[in-house]
C-alpha positions as CSV (number, residue, x, y, z in Angstrom):
1,M,74.0,118.4,113.3
2,G,72.8,120.3,110.6
3,N,73.5,123.5,108.2
4,K,70.1,124.6,107.9
5,R,71.4,128.2,107.1
6,Q,71.9,129.6,103.6
7,H,74.9,132.0,103.4
8,I,77.2,133.5,101.0
9,P,80.7,132.5,101.5
10,P,83.5,135.3,102.1
11,D,86.3,135.6,100.0
12,N,89.0,134.1,101.9
13,L,86.6,131.3,102.8
14,I,87.4,127.9,101.4
15,T,85.0,126.5,99.3
16,Y,84.5,122.8,98.1
17,C,82.4,120.7,96.1
18,S,82.0,116.9,96.2
19,V,80.6,113.9,93.6
20,C,79.5,110.4,94.5
21,S,78.7,112.1,97.8
22,G,77.4,109.2,99.4
23,I,76.3,110.4,102.9
24,E,79.3,112.8,102.8
25,A,82.1,112.2,105.2
26,A,84.0,115.2,103.6
27,T,81.6,117.7,104.8
28,V,81.2,115.7,108.3
29,A,84.9,116.7,108.4
30,W,85.4,119.7,107.1
31,H,82.1,121.7,108.1
32,P,84.2,122.0,111.5
33,L,86.7,123.5,109.9
34,G,84.8,126.3,108.8
35,W,84.4,125.3,104.9
36,N,81.8,126.0,103.0
37,A,80.3,123.1,100.8
38,S,79.1,124.4,97.0
39,W,77.1,121.7,96.0
40,F,77.0,117.5,96.0
41,S,76.6,115.1,93.3
42,E,74.6,111.9,94.5
43,I,72.2,109.9,92.9
44,E,71.3,107.1,95.3
45,P,68.2,107.4,97.4
46,F,68.8,107.0,101.0
47,P,72.3,108.8,100.7
48,C,70.2,111.6,99.0
49,A,67.8,111.7,102.0
50,V,70.5,111.9,104.5
51,L,72.1,115.0,102.4
52,A,68.6,116.5,102.8
53,H,68.3,115.9,106.4
54,H,71.5,117.2,107.8
55,W,72.8,119.9,104.9
56,S,69.7,121.1,103.5
57,S,71.0,124.4,102.4
58,V,73.3,122.5,100.0
59,P,72.2,121.8,96.7
60,N,72.2,118.0,95.2
61,L,73.2,118.4,91.6
62,G,72.5,114.6,91.0
63,D,74.3,112.8,88.0
64,M,78.3,113.6,88.3
65,T,78.3,113.5,84.4
66,Q,75.9,116.4,83.5
67,I,78.0,118.7,85.9
68,A,81.0,120.0,84.0
69,A,78.3,121.7,81.0
70,R,77.0,123.4,84.4
71,I,80.1,124.9,85.2
72,Q,81.2,125.9,81.5
73,S,77.5,127.7,81.5
74,G,78.2,129.6,84.8
75,D,75.0,127.9,86.0
76,V,77.3,126.0,88.9
77,P,80.2,127.1,90.4
78,A,83.6,126.1,90.4
79,P,84.9,125.8,94.2
80,D,88.3,125.8,95.8
81,I,88.7,121.7,96.3
82,L,86.9,119.0,94.2
83,V,86.4,115.6,96.5
84,G,85.3,112.5,95.7
85,G,85.4,108.6,95.8
86,T,84.3,107.5,92.3
87,P,82.6,103.7,92.6
88,C,84.7,100.9,93.8
89,Q,83.0,98.2,93.0
90,T,84.2,97.6,89.6
91,Y,88.0,97.7,91.5
92,S,87.5,96.1,94.6
93,L,88.9,92.4,94.9
94,S,85.4,90.9,96.0
95,G,83.9,92.6,92.4
96,K,84.0,91.4,89.1
97,R,87.1,93.7,88.6
98,Q,85.6,94.9,85.0
99,G,88.0,98.5,85.5
100,L,87.1,100.9,82.8
101,K,85.1,98.7,81.1
102,D,82.2,99.1,83.9
103,P,80.2,101.8,83.3
104,R,81.0,102.9,87.2
105,G,84.6,102.6,86.1
106,Q,84.4,105.5,83.5
107,L,83.2,107.6,86.4
108,T,87.0,107.7,87.0
109,L,87.7,109.4,83.5
110,A,84.5,111.7,83.9
111,F,85.8,113.2,87.3
112,V,88.9,114.2,85.8
113,Q,86.8,115.8,83.2
114,L,84.6,117.7,85.4
115,A,88.1,118.5,87.2
116,N,89.6,119.7,84.4
117,Q,86.2,121.9,83.5
118,I,86.5,123.6,87.2
119,D,90.4,124.8,86.3
120,K,89.6,126.0,83.1
121,T,86.7,128.1,84.8
122,R,88.6,129.1,87.5
123,L,91.4,130.8,85.3
124,E,88.8,132.3,82.9
125,Q,87.8,134.2,86.5
126,S,91.4,134.8,87.7
127,K,91.5,132.4,90.6
128,P,94.0,129.6,91.4
129,P,93.4,126.2,90.1
130,S,91.8,123.6,92.1
131,I,92.6,121.4,94.8
132,I,91.7,117.7,94.1
133,V,91.5,114.8,96.6
134,W,90.0,111.4,95.3
135,E,89.6,108.1,97.3
136,N,89.2,104.9,96.3
137,V,90.0,101.1,97.2
138,T,93.2,99.4,97.0
139,G,92.6,97.1,94.5
140,V,92.6,100.2,91.9
141,L,96.4,99.6,92.5
142,N,96.6,96.4,90.3
143,S,93.3,96.9,87.9
144,H,94.0,94.3,84.9
145,D,93.3,97.1,82.7
146,N,95.7,99.8,84.2
147,A,93.0,101.8,85.3
148,F,94.8,103.7,87.7
149,G,97.8,104.6,85.1
150,Y,95.0,106.1,83.1
151,F,93.7,108.4,85.8
152,L,97.2,109.4,86.7
153,G,97.7,110.2,83.3
154,A,94.7,112.1,82.5
155,L,95.0,114.0,85.8
156,A,99.0,115.1,85.0
157,G,98.0,115.9,81.8
158,E,99.5,113.3,79.9
159,R,98.4,111.8,76.5
160,R,98.8,108.2,77.5
161,P,98.0,106.1,80.7
162,L,101.0,106.0,82.9
163,Q,102.8,102.8,83.5
164,P,104.0,101.2,87.0
165,A,107.6,100.0,87.3
166,G,106.2,96.6,87.9
167,K,103.0,94.6,87.9
168,R,101.2,96.9,90.4
169,W,101.3,100.6,91.2
170,A,103.0,101.3,94.7
171,N,101.2,101.9,97.6
172,A,102.4,105.7,97.2
173,G,104.1,107.6,94.6
174,A,103.9,111.2,92.7
175,V,104.1,112.2,88.9
176,S,104.1,115.7,87.3
177,G,102.7,116.3,84.5
178,S,101.8,119.5,82.0
179,S,98.8,119.9,83.8
180,R,98.9,118.8,87.6
181,T,101.2,117.5,90.1
182,V,99.8,114.0,91.3
183,V,100.6,111.9,94.3
184,W,99.1,109.1,96.2
185,R,99.3,107.3,99.0
186,T,97.6,104.5,101.0
187,L,96.1,105.3,104.4
188,N,94.9,102.6,107.0
189,A,92.1,104.1,109.0
190,E,93.0,102.3,112.0
191,F,95.7,104.8,112.6
192,F,93.3,107.6,112.8
193,G,91.6,106.7,116.1
194,V,89.2,104.6,114.2
195,A,88.7,100.5,115.9
196,Q,88.9,99.0,112.1
197,S,91.9,98.4,109.6
198,R,90.6,100.1,106.4
199,K,93.1,100.8,103.9
200,R,92.1,103.5,100.7
201,V,94.5,105.0,98.2
202,F,93.8,108.7,98.6
203,V,95.2,111.0,95.3
204,M,95.6,114.8,95.7
205,A,96.5,116.7,92.7
206,S,96.6,120.3,91.8
207,A,98.1,122.8,89.7
208,R,98.8,125.5,92.1
209,P,102.3,126.4,91.7
210,E,102.7,127.6,95.4
211,F,100.6,124.5,96.4
212,D,102.9,121.0,97.2
213,P,100.1,117.9,97.0
214,G,102.6,115.6,98.5
215,A,103.2,118.0,101.7
216,I,99.6,116.8,102.6
217,L,99.5,113.0,102.2
218,F,103.2,112.8,103.3
219,E,104.4,113.7,106.9
220,F,108.5,113.9,107.2
221,P,111.4,112.5,104.5
222,T,112.6,109.6,106.8
223,V,112.7,108.9,110.7
224,Q,116.4,108.7,110.9
225,R,116.8,112.1,109.4
226,L,114.1,113.5,111.8
227,S,115.3,111.7,115.5
228,E,117.5,112.8,117.8
229,S,118.5,109.5,120.1
230,H,118.6,110.7,123.8
231,Y,119.6,108.0,126.0
232,G,118.3,107.6,129.3
233,K,114.3,107.6,131.0
234,Q,113.1,110.3,128.3
235,K,113.7,110.4,124.3
236,K,113.4,114.0,122.4
237,S,112.0,115.1,119.1
238,S,114.5,117.0,117.1
239,P,113.7,120.4,116.2
240,K,112.6,119.5,112.6
241,A,110.2,117.0,113.7
242,Y,108.8,118.8,116.5
243,S,107.3,121.4,114.0
244,G,105.4,118.8,112.7
245,I,103.7,117.7,115.8
246,E,100.7,119.0,117.6
247,R,101.0,119.6,121.7
248,E,97.7,118.1,122.9
249,F,96.7,117.0,126.3
250,H,100.1,118.1,127.5
251,R,101.8,115.5,125.6
252,Y,103.3,115.7,122.1
253,C,101.4,113.1,119.6
254,F,101.1,112.6,115.9
255,D,98.1,115.0,114.8
256,A,96.6,111.9,113.6
257,I,95.3,110.4,116.6
258,P,95.0,113.1,119.4
259,D,94.3,110.2,122.5
260,T,96.8,108.8,124.5
261,A,97.1,105.5,124.2
262,G,99.0,102.5,127.1
263,T,102.0,100.7,126.3
264,L,102.2,97.1,126.3
265,I,105.2,96.3,129.2
266,A,107.4,93.3,128.8
267,G,107.3,92.9,132.4
268,Y,103.6,93.0,132.8
269,D,102.3,89.6,134.7
270,G,99.5,88.7,132.4
271,S,97.2,85.8,133.1
272,T,98.1,82.6,131.3
273,M,95.9,79.5,129.7
274,R,96.8,76.4,132.0
275,M,96.6,72.5,131.6
276,R,94.2,70.7,134.0
277,G,94.9,67.3,133.4
278,G,92.6,66.8,130.3
279,Q,89.8,67.6,132.1
280,I,87.2,70.6,130.9
281,V,87.2,73.5,133.1
282,E,84.3,75.7,132.0
283,E,82.2,74.9,128.8
284,H,81.2,77.5,126.8
285,P,77.5,77.8,124.7
286,R,77.9,77.7,120.8
287,L,77.2,81.3,120.3
288,R,77.8,83.4,116.9
289,V,79.4,86.4,116.5
290,R,76.7,88.8,116.1
291,R,76.4,91.5,113.2
292,L,77.5,95.0,114.1
293,T,74.5,97.5,114.7
294,P,74.5,100.7,112.4
295,T,75.6,102.8,115.2
296,E,78.7,100.8,116.0
297,C,79.1,101.5,112.1
298,E,78.5,104.5,112.4
299,R,81.4,104.7,115.1
300,L,83.6,102.7,113.2
301,Q,83.6,105.2,110.0
302,G,84.1,108.4,112.5
303,F,80.0,109.7,112.2
304,P,78.4,110.9,114.9
305,T,75.7,108.8,116.7
306,G,72.5,108.5,114.7
307,Y,74.0,110.6,111.9
308,T,72.4,107.8,109.1
309,D,69.0,107.6,111.3
310,V,67.3,109.6,109.3
311,P,63.7,109.4,108.5
312,W,63.0,106.8,105.4
313,R,60.6,104.6,103.8
314,S,61.7,101.2,105.1
315,S,62.5,100.4,108.8
316,S,64.9,97.9,107.5
317,P,68.6,99.4,108.7
318,R,70.1,97.2,105.5
319,H,70.2,100.9,103.5
320,R,72.3,102.2,106.6
321,Y,74.9,99.6,106.6
322,K,75.3,100.0,102.2
323,A,75.6,104.0,102.7
324,L,78.1,104.0,105.8
325,G,80.0,101.1,103.9
326,N,80.4,102.8,101.0
327,S,81.9,105.9,103.2
328,M,84.8,107.2,103.6
329,P,86.5,107.4,107.2
330,V,85.5,110.6,108.6
331,P,89.2,111.3,110.6
332,V,91.0,110.4,107.6
333,M,89.2,113.2,105.7
334,Q,89.2,115.5,108.9
335,W,93.6,115.1,108.9
336,I,93.9,115.8,105.5
337,G,91.2,118.6,105.7
338,K,93.6,120.4,108.2
339,R,96.8,119.8,106.5
340,I,95.2,121.8,103.7
341,Q,93.7,124.6,105.6
342,R,97.3,124.8,107.0
343,A,99.0,125.0,103.7
344,L,96.7,127.3,102.2
345,K,96.9,129.6,105.4
346,G,101.0,129.1,105.1
347,V,101.4,128.2,108.6
């Protein structure tokens, strides 16, 4: 894994930039698609070391709040896609939940300011508006200060924060304003081929008239409209649903998970715990569940084995644990990337 060669992307190559980059789940997911990273933005020392080790040809611009001015001056390019997951601690249920009062929470609005400058610069260059991808914890949906409403309103181009229909924002939705169409959806990594339940809110937005962010985050209208029942040993999908399913391993499966999983059959004769007259059949020693290794955490997030095992000043693995815990699941980002690519190519 590595991207040591610097090259100038051709006009038809998809380019992207990343803020709050961490260890770059987006690049691990999108580099195989042939996309080109224009620049990163990360300030934490260990993630910076990971980026320098694997992606040395991509400049790391550091503080994201300083980048908009550099784009305006022409010092930094304005790529096709802006991706980032601003700090989640201010919205997390395990944190103090100070929302936008926390300086880290303010980076959510700085993200919008950066997106606005990218679009302004691209307009001056006669390029289409950018595509925006943002990720955060589900706690942002019920932040006490309506931080998500401020974020949605700012992205959409509204002067005031948007308000949820109830006490919290729904797990999925869409809004359209003077600046952009914005959609969001809560996705769980366990449905994308990793062995962990990790729910995160993904937001997509764009002002491109021919690009529908909703077509990226949402697959089908309803199951009832797309499925035709065929009684017998087999069930076939309707032609409408069939067009959104990939063929892999000679079976039809949703493109989020390429593997075939076995089914639990009701008639299976499983072993049962039985009573033995109150006697202890086997005494187990008192053990504790061990801590996951860094390699296991890499795999839980979909990273290659050893991805975070880079030269570092400390032999303690705590930096690897923290960086992996703050990252995004690679398979989810790859799913989003593939759908963006198909939409842009019109296939």
